[in-house]
C-alpha positions in Angstrom: -0.1 -0.3 0.2 1.1 3.5 -0.8 0.5 6.4 1.5 0.0 9.7 0.6 0.2 13.0 2.3 -1.2 16.2 1.5 -0.5 19.9 2.2 -3.1 22.4 3.4 -3.7 23.2 -0.4 -4.5 19.8 -1.1 -1.5 19.1 -3.2 0.5 15.9 -2.8 3.1 16.6 -0.2 4.5 13.1 0.4 4.4 9.4 -0.5 5.4 6.1 1.0 5.9 3.1 -1.4 5.8 -0.4 -0.4 9.4 -0.8 -1.4 10.2 1.7 1.6 11.0 4.5 -1.0 9.6 7.8 0.8 9.4 10.8 -1.4 8.5 14.4 -0.7 7.4 17.0 -3.0 7.8 20.9 -2.8 6.1 23.6 -4.8 7.2 27.2 -5.8 5.0 30.1 -4.8 3.2 29.9 -7.9 2.1 26.1 -7.1 4.2 24.1 -9.7 5.8 21.2 -8.7 9.3 22.5 -8.0 11.3 19.3 -6.9 11.0 15.7 -5.7 13.4 14.6 -3.0 13.9 11.3 -1.2 15.8 11.9 2.1 18.8 14.0 1.8 18.7 13.3 -2.0 17.0 15.7 -4.5 15.8 13.3 -7.2 14.7 16.1 -9.6 14.7 19.7 -9.2 13.0 22.3 -11.8 15.4 24.7 -12.7 13.5 26.6 -15.5 10.2 26.9 -17.2 8.7 28.5 -20.4 5.8 30.8 -20.5 3.4 27.8 -21.6 4.6 25.9 -18.2 6.9 23.5 -19.8 9.9 22.5 -17.7 13.0 23.7 -19.9 15.6 22.9 -17.2 16.0 20.0 -14.9 18.7 18.5 -12.3 18.3 15.0 -11.2 20.2 13.5 -8.3 22.9 11.7 -9.8 24.6 14.8 -11.5 22.7 14.4 -14.7 20.8 17.5 -16.2 18.5 18.2 -19.0 17.8 21.3 -21.0 14.7 21.4 -23.3 13.8 24.1 -25.9 10.3 24.7 -26.6 8.9 26.7 -29.7 7.4 29.9 -28.1 4.5 30.2 -30.5 3.2 26.4 -30.1 5.0 25.0 -27.2 6.0 22.1 -29.1 9.5 20.4 -28.2 12.3 21.4 -30.3 15.2 20.0 -28.7 16.1 17.7 -25.6 19.8 17.7 -24.4 20.9 15.4 -21.6 24.6 15.7 -20.2 26.7 14.4 -17.1 28.9 17.0 -15.5 29.5 20.6 -16.8 31.6 22.5 -18.8 34.3 20.8 -21.6 34.2 17.8 -19.6 30.4 17.1 -19.8 29.4 13.6 -21.2 26.4 13.9 -23.8 23.8 11.4 -23.0 21.0 12.6 -25.1 20.9 15.5 -27.7 17.8 15.7 -29.9 16.4 18.1 -32.5 13.0 18.0 -33.5 11.3 19.8 -36.5 7.4 20.2 -36.8 5.1 20.8 -39.9 2.5 23.6 -39.4 -0.5 20.6 -39.1 1.6 19.3 -35.6 3.3 16.2 -37.7 6.8 15.7 -36.8 8.8 16.7 -40.1 12.5 15.5 -38.6 14.3 14.2 -35.6 18.1 14.3 -35.3 20.1 12.4 -32.8 22.2 9.1 -33.4 21.3 10.3 -36.9 18.9 12.4 -38.8 15.6 11.1 -39.8 13.0 13.1 -42.0 9.5 12.0 -42.7 6.7 12.3 -45.3 3.0 12.2 -44.9 -0.1 11.6 -47.3 -3.0 13.9 -47.7 -4.5 12.2 -44.3 -1.4 13.2 -42.4 -0.4 9.5 -42.4 3.1 8.7 -42.1 4.3 7.4 -45.7 8.1 7.4 -45.3 10.8 7.5 -42.5 14.3 8.0 -44.1 17.6 7.8 -42.1 20.6 9.7 -43.3 23.2 7.1 -43.5 26.0 6.1 -46.2 23.3 4.1 -47.8 19.9 5.8 -46.3 17.7 3.4 -44.4 14.0 4.0 -45.8 10.9 2.5 -44.1 7.8 2.9 -46.2 4.4 2.8 -45.5 1.2 2.3 -47.8 -2.4 2.3 -46.5 -6.2 1.4 -47.6 -8.9 4.1 -48.2 -9.7 3.3 -44.3 -6.6 3.3 -42.9 -5.5 -0.2 -42.8 -1.8 -0.8 -43.5 -1.2 -2.5 -46.7 2.3 -2.4 -46.8 5.6 -1.6 -45.0 9.0 -1.9 -46.7 12.6 -1.6 -44.9 15.4 -0.9 -47.5 18.1 -1.9 -44.9 16.7 -5.3 -43.8 14.2 -6.2 -46.3 14.4 -9.9 -45.0 13.0 -9.0 -41.8 10.3 -6.4 -42.9 6.8 -6.8 -43.3 6.0 -6.3 -47.1 2.5 -7.2 -47.6 -0.7 -7.1 -45.5 -3.8 -9.3 -46.6 -7.4 -8.7 -45.3 -10.7 -10.9 -45.1 -13.5 -10.5 -47.5 -14.7 -7.6 -44.8 -11.9 -5.8 -45.3 -11.4 -5.5 -41.5 -9.3 -8.1 -40.2 -5.8 -9.2 -41.4 -5.6 -12.5 -42.4 -1.9 -12.9 -43.8 1.0 -10.8 -44.1 4.3 -11.6 -45.9 7.5 -10.9 -44.1 10.5 -10.9 -45.9 9.0 -13.2 -48.3 7.5 -15.5 -45.8 3.9 -16.1 -45.6 2.2 -15.9 -42.3 -1.5 -16.2 -41.6 -3.6 -14.8 -38.8 -6.4 -16.4 -36.8 -9.1 -14.5 -35.0 -12.0 -15.5 -32.7 -15.5 -14.2 -33.1 -14.7 -11.0 -31.2 -11.9 -10.2 -33.7 -9.2 -11.0 -31.2 -6.1 -12.4 -33.1 -5.4 -15.8 -31.6 -2.6 -17.3 -33.8 0.1 -16.3 -36.1 0.7 -19.4 -38.1 4.3 -18.8 -39.5 7.7 -20.4 -40.3 9.4 -21.4 -36.9 7.4 -21.0 -34.0 3.8 -19.8 -34.2 2.3 -17.4 -31.8 -0.5 -18.3 -29.7 -2.9 -15.5 -28.0 -5.4 -16.3 -25.1 -8.2 -13.6 -24.4 -10.7 -13.4 -21.6 -14.1 -12.3 -21.3 -13.4 -8.6 -21.3 -11.2 -8.7 -24.3 -7.9 -8.9 -22.3 -5.0 -10.8 -23.5 -4.4 -13.6 -20.6 -1.6 -15.6 -22.8 1.0 -15.2 -25.4 2.9 -18.0 -26.3 5.3 -19.2 -28.9 5.4 -22.7 -29.6 6.1 -25.2 -32.7 2.9 -25.7 -34.4 4.3 -29.5 -34.8 5.1 -30.1 -31.3 3.0 -27.6 -29.3 6.0 -27.1 -27.3 6.2 -23.5 -25.7 9.8 -21.8 -26.1 8.6 -18.6 -24.5 5.4 -17.7 -22.7 3.9 -14.4 -21.1 0.5 -14.9 -19.0 -1.4 -11.9 -17.5 -4.0 -11.6 -14.5 -6.0 -8.3 -14.3 -7.9 -6.8 -11.2 -11.6 -5.9 -11.7 -10.8 -2.4 -13.0 -8.9 -4.2 -15.7 -5.6 -3.3 -14.6 -2.6 -5.7 -15.1 -1.8 -7.1 -11.9 0.5 -10.3 -12.6 3.1 -11.4 -15.2 4.6 -14.5 -15.7 7.1 -15.0 -17.8 8.7 -18.5 -18.9 11.6 -19.2 -21.3 14.4 -22.0 -21.5 12.9 -23.6 -18.3 13.1 -20.4 -16.3 10.3 -18.5 -14.5 9.9 -14.9 -13.7 6.9 -13.3 -11.9 6.0 -9.7 -11.8 3.4 -8.2 -9.7 2.0 -4.6 -10.4 0.4 -2.3 -8.2 0.2 1.5 -9.7 3.7 2.7 -9.6 5.0 -0.2 -7.7 5.9 -3.6 -9.3 7.8 -6.5 -7.6 9.7 -9.3 -9.5 10.6 -12.6 -8.5 13.6 -13.4 -10.9 14.4 -16.8 -12.0 17.8 -16.8 -10.0 15.9 -16.6 -6.8 16.4 -12.9 -6.1 13.6 -10.1 -5.9 13.7 -6.8 -7.4 11.1 -3.9 -6.2 10.9 -1.2 -8.7 9.0 2.2 -7.9 8.3 4.3 -10.9 7.9 8.1 -9.8 8.3 9.4 -13.4 11.7 11.2 -13.3 13.3 8.5 -11.1 13.2 5.0 -10.4 13.4 3.4 -7.1 15.2 -0.3 -7.0 15.3 -2.4 -4.2 16.9 -5.8 -4.5 17.1 -8.7 -2.1 19.6 -11.3 -3.2 18.7 -15.0 -3.2 18.4 -16.7 0.2 16.9 -13.5 1.5 20.3 -11.7 2.4 20.5 -7.8 3.3 18.6 -5.8 0.8 20.2 -3.1 -1.3 18.6 0.0 -2.5 19.4 2.6 -5.4 17.8 5.0 -8.0 17.9 4.8 -11.5 17.0 7.7 -14.0 15.2 7.1 -17.6 15.6 9.8 -20.2 13.0 10.1 -22.8 12.1 11.6 -26.2 9.5 13.7 -27.2 6.8 10.7 -27.1 7.9 9.6 -23.5 9.9 6.8 -25.1 13.0 5.7 -22.9 15.8 6.3 -24.8 18.8 6.1 -21.9 18.8 5.2 -18.4 21.5 6.3 -15.8 22.2 5.1 -12.3 22.7 6.9 -9.1 26.3 7.8 -10.2 25.1 9.1 -13.4 26.4 6.1 -15.5 24.8 5.2 -18.7 23.5 1.6 -17.9 21.3 1.0 -21.1 20.7 2.9 -24.4 17.4 2.2 -26.7 15.9 3.2 -29.6 12.8 2.8 -31.5 11.3 2.3 -35.1 8.1 5.0 -35.8 5.9 2.4 -35.2 7.7 1.2 -32.2 9.9 -1.9 -33.1 13.4 -1.9 -31.3 16.4 -0.6 -33.7 19.7 -0.4 -32.7 20.7 2.3 -31.0 22.7 3.9 -33.6 19.4 3.9 -35.8 21.1 1.9 -38.8 18.5 -1.1 -38.7 16.2 -3.1 -37.0 17.6 -4.7 -33.4 18.7 -8.4 -34.2 17.1 -11.4 -32.4 20.7 -11.9 -30.7 21.0 -8.2 -29.9 17.5 -8.5 -28.2 18.5 -11.5 -26.1 21.6 -9.9 -25.0 19.6 -6.8 -23.9 17.5 -8.8 -22.0 20.2 -11.0 -20.3 22.1 -8.1 -19.4 19.2 -5.3 -18.4 16.1 -7.7 -17.6 13.5 -5.3 -16.4 15.3 -2.2 -16.6 14.9 -2.1 -20.2 11.2 -3.5 -20.5 9.9 0.0 -20.6 10.5 1.7 -24.0 8.2 2.7 -27.0 5.9 5.5 -25.5 6.6 4.5 -21.9 5.1 1.0 -22.5 6.4 -2.4 -21.3 7.9 -4.8 -24.4 7.1 -8.4 -24.0 10.4 -9.1 -25.7 10.6 -12.8 -25.7 7.1 -13.1 -27.5 7.6 -9.9 -29.6 4.7 -7.8 -28.5 4.2 -4.6 -26.5 1.6 -4.4 -23.8 -0.3 -1.0 -23.9 -2.4 -1.9 -20.8 -5.8 -2.0 -22.5 -4.6 -3.7 -25.3 -1.6 -5.7 -26.8 0.2 -4.4 -29.6 2.3 -5.7 -32.6 5.3 -3.5 -33.2 6.7 -5.0 -36.4 3.1 -5.2 -38.2 2.2 -1.6 -36.9 -1.2 -3.2 -35.4 -3.1 -4.0 -32.3 -4.5 -7.1 -31.7 -7.8 -6.6 -30.6 -10.3 -4.2 -32.3 -10.5 -0.6 -30.6 -13.6 -0.3 -28.3 -13.2 3.6 -28.8 -13.8 4.8 -32.3 -12.2 8.4 -32.8 -14.1 10.7 -35.7 -16.6 8.1 -36.2 -17.9 10.1 -39.1 -14.6 9.7 -41.1 -13.2 7.0 -42.7 -9.8 6.4 -40.6 -11.5 6.1 -37.3 -12.9 2.9 -38.3 -9.4 1.2 -38.9 -10.1 -0.5 -35.5 -6.6 -2.4 -35.4 -4.8 0.7 -36.3 -2.3 2.7 -34.1 -3.0 6.4 -33.5 -4.2 7.1 -37.0 -1.1 6.2 -38.7 0.8 9.1 -37.4 3.1 7.6 -34.6 5.6 10.4 -34.5 3.2 13.0 -33.4 0.3 10.9 -31.4 0.7 8.4 -28.4 -2.1 5.9 -26.9 -1.2 5.9 -23.1 -3.9 3.2 -22.5 -3.9 1.2 -25.7 -7.5 2.5 -26.1 -7.7 6.1 -27.2 -5.5 8.1 -28.8 -3.9 10.9 -25.9 -6.1 14.2 -26.6 -8.3 12.7 -29.0 -11.5 12.2 -26.7 -12.6 13.7 -23.5 -12.5 17.4 -24.7 -15.2 19.7 -25.9 -15.7 19.2 -29.6 -13.8 15.8 -29.7 -15.7 13.1 -32.0 -15.6 9.8 -30.0 -17.6 6.6 -29.5 -16.8 3.8 -27.0 -18.0 0.1 -27.6 -16.9 -0.5 -24.2 -16.7 -4.6 -24.9 -14.6 -4.2 -28.0 -15.2 -4.6 -31.5 -17.5 -2.8 -34.1 -21.3 -3.7 -34.5 -22.1 -7.0 -36.0 -23.9 -9.0 -33.4 -23.7 -8.7 -29.7 -23.9 -6.3 -27.1 -21.9 -3.3 -26.0 -22.0 -0.3 -23.5 -21.8 3.2 -25.5 -20.9 5.8 -22.9 -21.4 9.3 -24.4 -22.4 12.7 -23.4 -23.9 14.2 -26.4 -25.0 11.7 -28.8 -27.3 12.6 -32.1 -27.5 9.4 -33.8 -26.2 6.0 -33.4 -27.3 3.4 -36.3 -30.5 5.9 -37.0 -31.3 6.0 -33.0 -31.4 9.4 -31.7 -30.6 9.9 -28.0 -32.0 12.8 -26.4 -30.2 13.0 -23.3 -26.5 13.1 -21.8 -26.2 9.4 -20.9 -24.6 5.8 -20.8 -26.3 4.0 -23.4 -26.4 0.1 -23.8 -26.8 -1.1 -27.3 -27.6 -4.6 -28.5 -27.9 -5.9 -32.0 -28.3 -9.2 -34.0 -28.2 -10.7 -37.2 -31.8 -9.2 -38.1 -30.5 -5.8 -38.4 -32.2 -4.4 -35.5 -30.6 -2.4 -32.8 -31.7 -1.8 -29.1 -30.5 1.3 -27.5 -31.2 1.6 -23.9 -30.4 4.6 -21.9 -31.7 5.6 -18.8 -35.6 5.4 -18.3 -36.3 4.8 -22.2 -35.6 2.4 -24.7 -36.0 2.9 -28.6 -35.6 0.0 -31.3 -35.0 0.8 -34.9 -33.5 -0.7 -38.1 -29.9 0.1 -38.8 -30.0 3.5 -40.5 -26.1 3.8 -41.4 -23.1 4.3 -39.2 -22.4 6.7 -36.3 -23.2 10.4 -37.8 -22.5 12.6 -35.1 -20.6 11.9 -31.3 -19.7 14.8 -29.1 -17.8 14.8 -25.5 -17.0 11.2 -25.0 -16.9 10.7 -21.1 -13.4 9.2 -20.3 -12.1 8.0 -17.1 -10.0 10.1 -15.5 -6.5 8.4 -15.4 -3.8 9.9 -13.7 0.1 8.7 -14.1 0.6 5.9 -11.6 3.5 8.2 -10.0 1.1 11.2 -9.8 -2.1 10.2 -7.3 -5.2 11.9 -7.6 -6.1 14.4 -5.1 -8.8 14.1 -3.1 -12.3 15.2 -4.5 -12.9 17.8 -1.9 -10.1 19.3 0.0 -9.5 22.0 2.8 -8.1 24.4 0.2 -11.7 23.5 -2.0 -13.7 24.5 1.2 -12.1 27.8 1.7 -12.6 28.5 -2.1 -16.1 28.1 -1.8 -16.7 29.9 1.3 -14.7 33.1 -0.7 -16.7 32.2 -3.9 -19.8 32.9 -1.7 -18.2 36.1 0.0 -17.5 38.1 -3.1 -21.1 38.3 -3.7 -21.7 40.3 -0.6 -18.4 42.3 -0.8 -18.5 45.2 -2.7 -15.1 46.9 -1.7 -12.9 44.4 -3.5 -11.2 43.1 -0.3 -7.5 43.5 -0.2 -7.7 45.0 -3.7 -8.0 48.8 -2.3 -4.9 48.3 0.1 -2.8 47.4 -3.0 -4.2 50.5 -4.9 -5.9 48.3 -7.6 -9.1 49.3 -8.9 -11.3 47.9 -11.9 -14.4 48.8 -14.1 -17.7 47.9 -12.5 -19.8 49.4 -15.3 -19.8 45.8 -17.4 -21.1 43.8 -14.3 -17.7 42.7 -13.4 -16.9 42.4 -9.5 -14.1 40.6 -7.6 -12.0 40.6 -4.3 -8.7 39.7 -3.1 -8.7 37.7 0.2 -5.6 36.1 2.5 -6.4 33.0 4.3 -3.3 31.2 6.1 -0.6 33.1 4.0 -2.5 32.5 0.8 -4.1 34.9 -1.6 -7.1 34.1 -3.2 -8.7 36.3 -6.0 -12.4 35.5 -6.2 -14.8 36.6 -9.1 -18.3 37.4 -8.8 -20.9 35.2 -10.7 -23.6 36.1 -13.0 -26.4 38.4 -11.2 -29.6 39.6 -12.9 -27.8 42.4 -14.8 -28.1 42.4 -18.3 -24.2 43.0 -18.7 -23.3 39.6 -17.1 -25.6 37.8 -19.6 -23.9 39.6 -22.6 -20.7 38.1 -21.2 -22.4 34.8 -21.0 -23.7 35.0 -24.5 -20.2 36.2 -25.8 -18.5 33.1 -24.2 -21.2 30.9 -25.7 -20.2 32.2 -29.2 -16.6 32.0 -28.5 -15.6 35.5 -28.2 -13.8 37.6 -26.0 -15.7 39.6 -23.4 -14.7 42.7 -21.3 -15.4 41.1 -18.1 -12.9 38.2 -19.0 -10.2 40.7 -20.1 -10.7 42.9 -17.1 -10.3 39.5 -14.7 -6.9 38.5 -16.8 -5.6 42.2 -16.4 -6.5 42.2 -12.5 -5.0 38.8 -11.8 -1.6 39.8 -13.6 -1.6 43.2 -11.7 -2.0 41.2 -8.3 1.0 39.0 -9.1 2.9 41.8 -10.0 2.7 43.4 -6.5 2.4 40.7 -4.3 4.8 37.8 -5.9 2.9 35.5 -3.8 1.4 32.2 -4.4 -2.3 32.9 -5.6 -5.2 30.7 -6.1 -8.4 32.3 -8.4 -11.9 31.1 -7.6 -15.3 31.8 -8.7 -18.6 30.4 -9.0 -20.9 30.2 -12.1 -19.7 33.1 -14.6 -17.2 33.7 -11.8 -16.0 30.3 -12.7 -15.4 30.9 -16.4 -13.5 34.0 -15.3 -11.1 32.3 -12.9 -10.6 29.5 -15.7 -9.4 32.2 -18.3 -7.1 33.9 -15.6 -5.8 30.5 -15.0 -5.3 29.6 -18.6 -3.6 33.2 -19.3 -1.3 33.2 -16.2 -0.8 29.5 -15.0 -2.1 30.1 -11.6 -4.3 27.5 -9.9 -8.0 28.0 -9.7 -11.1 26.3 -8.1 -14.4 26.7 -9.7 -17.8 25.4 -8.9 -20.6 24.9 -11.4 -18.6 27.3 -13.8 -19.4 28.8 -17.2 -17.5 27.4 -20.0 -14.3 28.8 -21.3 -14.6 29.6 -25.0 -11.9 28.9 -27.5 -10.9 32.4 -27.5 -9.0 31.6 -24.1 -7.7 28.4 -24.9 -8.7 25.0 -23.5 -7.5 25.7 -19.9 -4.8 23.7 -18.1 -6.7 20.6 -16.9 -4.0 20.1 -14.2 -4.2 23.5 -12.8 -8.1 23.7 -12.7 -10.4 21.8 -10.3 -13.9 22.5 -11.4 -16.4 21.3 -9.0 -20.0 20.8 -10.4 -23.4 19.6 -8.7 -25.0 16.8 -10.5 -28.3 18.2 -12.1 -27.1 21.7 -12.0 -28.8 23.6 -15.0 -25.7 24.9 -16.5 -23.5 22.1 -16.5 -26.6 20.1 -18.1 -26.9 22.6 -20.9 -22.8 22.1 -21.5 -23.3 18.7 -22.0 -26.7 19.3 -24.1 -26.7 17.5 -27.6 -26.1 20.3 -30.5 -29.4 19.8 -32.0 -31.3 20.9 -28.6 -29.0 24.3 -28.1 -28.4 25.2 -31.8 -24.7 25.2 -30.7 -22.3 23.8 -28.6 -21.9 25.6 -25.3 -18.7 25.7 -24.0 -17.6 23.0 -21.1 -16.0 24.2 -17.8 -12.4 23.9 -18.5 -9.8 21.8 -15.9 -10.6 18.5 -14.0 -14.3 18.1 -13.7 -15.4 16.7 -10.3 -18.7 16.0 -9.8 -20.8 15.8 -6.5 -24.3 15.0 -5.4 -26.6 17.7 -3.9 -27.2 17.2 0.0 -30.6 18.8 -0.3 -31.7 17.8 -3.6 -33.7 20.1 -5.5 -34.0 21.7 -9.4 -31.6 22.5 -11.5 -31.6 26.1 -10.2 -31.3 25.1 -6.7 -28.1 22.9 -7.1 -26.8 25.6 -9.2 -26.4 27.8 -6.2 -22.9 28.0 -4.5 -24.6 27.4 -1.0 -24.7 23.7 -2.1 -21.0 23.5 -2.0 -21.3 24.7 1.6 -23.2 21.8 2.6 -19.9 19.7 2.4 -17.8 19.6 5.6 
């Protein structure tokens, strides 16, 4: 069990992990994480940051430092340089440069070599060219719907997948030619790959009822004798809890619990690894139960989060890793695919130290796959082994390539869960539909989780809902939602789906804050008090004034050495509702402009830690201020943040709302009811139940939050 401690602002201040690793977290006056320490060792310290909040300089506890450069206009990463030591004697461990196209796709990267990329009109990667004496060129071709049709490797044609063949539905991969050798792929009724039939050892894959891979096994088709095996067990939440690896008569067991994993190695030793983002605590107990030893390791990552290097407590480089665009391991000098012998040597020398690689996911090197948590991925073929339960952009053709990886743009996108491309779902305006059981319709039952669904297979859904779908071969679909069910014949594919509700997933090394903290309670009290204070609180003592003619009102308070700037919400004045209307239409409104200028002035004069708070319209004002200045915000039943002020910073805004509140309901309402999309509240939305029930207007009041202790 991991024990967490929080400070008076509800921020994580300490964590003690099962391995005994105890870490503390320190923050700067503006609330950004400044350093992470363990005892007298500062594991990582933030040296500098840019206006986007990106860390531009970091120092690690082993004498290694990283400097990152970002484009000032876009915030995109342009360079990463990691060194050990200083001055002329500094050893360069990582030196990457990135160039981006205007559409956000990676144009080139320079590291061990220089690699340039080309794309088609759908922004799919078509070529990766590594500049060598004889250039290595990886070429890709796709079908109209986004399935890979060919992949060639000029430097290692004998090992590259050269042709893909699909079944009569043009959906499942039936065959693939790898370096002239024919492979046949078999699937179960749900579309999961169950067998790779190929020269040498076949690969067999087993699945449970939830669509999770339970076993990957290499075995001779003639003798069925396993040469390598990975078996998995999962918790009720679908998270991986156990992996057993078997090879050459040896067995290794690894147990997972969030950031912590414990491995019983084949030689009898026990290794506990606690992954804390910038550092990994390693505790090793030798075979026979001798005294345990502890050390720290530091992974160094590229723009995708792929591990490129790992250093030890003294700064010595332990391992160097590299990956092709679709995640296949390659030689550290980028000259070609990592050979089987080199992969075996890497495992023998480094073990689990090298297991986390492509985009931070776990490689199953002996069985040749990558476990991406929700699904298992084949980096050689550039495809998942099971269909995606979440369809991104269902109105377009590319979203229905259900086995494809990140829309075939693997150098600019990642899939942290194996289910959803990072950033593609969960934000206002996103287009996604979730078939939770996995797979496209074709007979069966699924759960669809959406919050503004216009039409699914010809059935209109009138409310924000979690809907159950069932369909049969007769072409009729049943949609169940809330208190109402409709049955309609198939009327086509999903036409418009908005605002997929995606469960909040925090990195394992960043535990989620409690849903209601002492700081939240204080913020709610001040968000209410500002409705009654006309003198601006402490603003007058600082000589700060604002213009109330447009309905704007704010007050500055101090509680326990912390400044709170509170913004008043909507009242009955016409000016307030003009502001709300402008926000709904995506315009910049005068109250929002005043709020940003006011907060900037407070920061200039105080130089103190500042939190901005507000209810309703005031919550929208606080969100805009947070987006513009980078300060923390706590909001209550907040007005949405229009695109004119950016998306808001998820990690800085705690957006509390009461279920059934009329404003939140309007924000989630289908477009055809409103006539347009009302902007949603920015930040991490935290729902609460009203303790006194009541109507939508009753639930909207700031007083509902003061019912909480």
